[in-house]
C-alpha positions in Angstrom: 0.0 -0.1 0.1 1.3 3.3 -1.1 0.4 6.6 0.7 1.0 10.0 -1.0 3.5 12.0 0.6 2.3 14.2 3.4 3.9 17.0 5.7 5.3 15.6 8.9 3.4 17.4 11.6 5.0 20.5 13.5 8.0 20.0 10.7 8.5 21.1 7.0 9.5 17.5 6.2 7.4 15.4 3.9 6.9 11.6 4.3 5.7 8.7 2.3 5.6 5.0 2.7 5.8 2.3 0.1 5.8 -1.6 0.3 8.7 -3.2 -1.4 7.5 -5.8 -4.1 10.9 -6.6 -5.9 11.3 -10.5 -5.6 14.8 -10.1 -4.2 14.2 -7.0 -2.2 16.3 -3.7 -2.1 19.7 -5.6 -3.4 22.6 -3.9 -5.1 21.0 -2.4 -8.4 17.9 -1.3 -6.9 19.9 0.5 -4.1 22.0 2.1 -6.6 19.1 3.2 -8.5 17.5 4.4 -5.5 20.6 6.5 -4.1 21.1 8.1 -7.4 17.6 9.3 -7.4 18.0 10.4 -4.0 21.2 12.6 -5.0 19.5 14.3 -7.7 17.4 16.2 -5.3 18.7 19.2 -3.0 16.4 18.0 -0.2 17.9 16.1 2.7 16.3 12.6 2.2 16.1 9.9 4.8 14.9 6.2 4.7 14.0 3.6 7.2 12.2 0.2 7.3 8.7 0.9 8.8 9.1 -1.7 11.7 12.7 0.2 12.6 13.2 3.4 14.3 16.7 4.2 12.7 16.9 6.6 9.8 19.6 6.3 7.2 20.8 8.9 4.7 19.0 7.7 1.3 21.9 9.4 -0.5 24.3 6.8 1.0 24.7 3.4 -1.0 26.4 1.9 2.0 23.7 2.9 4.3 20.9 1.7 2.0 22.3 -1.6 1.3 22.9 -2.1 5.3 19.1 -1.9 5.7 18.8 -5.4 3.9 15.2 -4.7 2.9 13.5 -7.7 1.9 10.4 -8.1 -0.4 7.0 -7.2 1.6 8.7 -4.7 4.0 7.5 -1.1 4.0 9.9 1.7 3.4 9.4 5.0 4.8 10.8 8.0 3.1 11.4 11.6 4.8 12.6 14.4 3.0 13.2 18.0 3.8 14.1 20.9 1.5 12.7 22.8 -1.4 12.0 19.9 -3.5 11.2 17.3 -0.6 7.6 16.7 -2.0 8.8 15.7 -5.3 11.7 13.6 -3.9 9.4 11.6 -1.9 6.9 11.3 -4.7 9.4 10.0 -7.2 11.4 7.7 -4.8 8.0 6.0 -3.8 7.3 5.9 -7.8 10.6 4.1 -8.4 10.0 1.4 -5.7 6.5 1.0 -7.1 7.9 0.3 -10.6 10.3 -2.3 -8.9 13.2 -0.1 -9.7 12.6 -0.3 -13.4 14.0 -4.0 -13.5 12.1 -6.6 -15.5 10.9 -9.5 -13.7 13.2 -12.7 -14.1 11.8 -14.8 -16.9 
C-alpha cells in the first residue's frame, strides 16, 4: 500500500511509505538506482524500514544496502528541503516500478 507524500506534523519535512515488491528486495542494483535518484534532489532524504526506528541517509549506498530490505517490507521516506515533496513522490514511484527492472523470465 502506498500513501501520497504528506507533511510531517510540526515540521517542514514530507513523508511517504511504500511496500517493496521486488522479488529480491532492495539488493545492489535497486539500491544504486534509489541512491542516484535521491542524490538528484537538493532536499535531505532519509529512509527507514517501517518496523525500525533508525533513519539512514538515502543518498548513501552503503547505508541503504545495510538495511537489507526484503520483499514485503515497507519503506518510509522522509525529505526536508525545497524539493522534498517531489523527492518523496519520485522515490515512491521508483519502488512501485520495481526499480525499473524486468521480472526474471
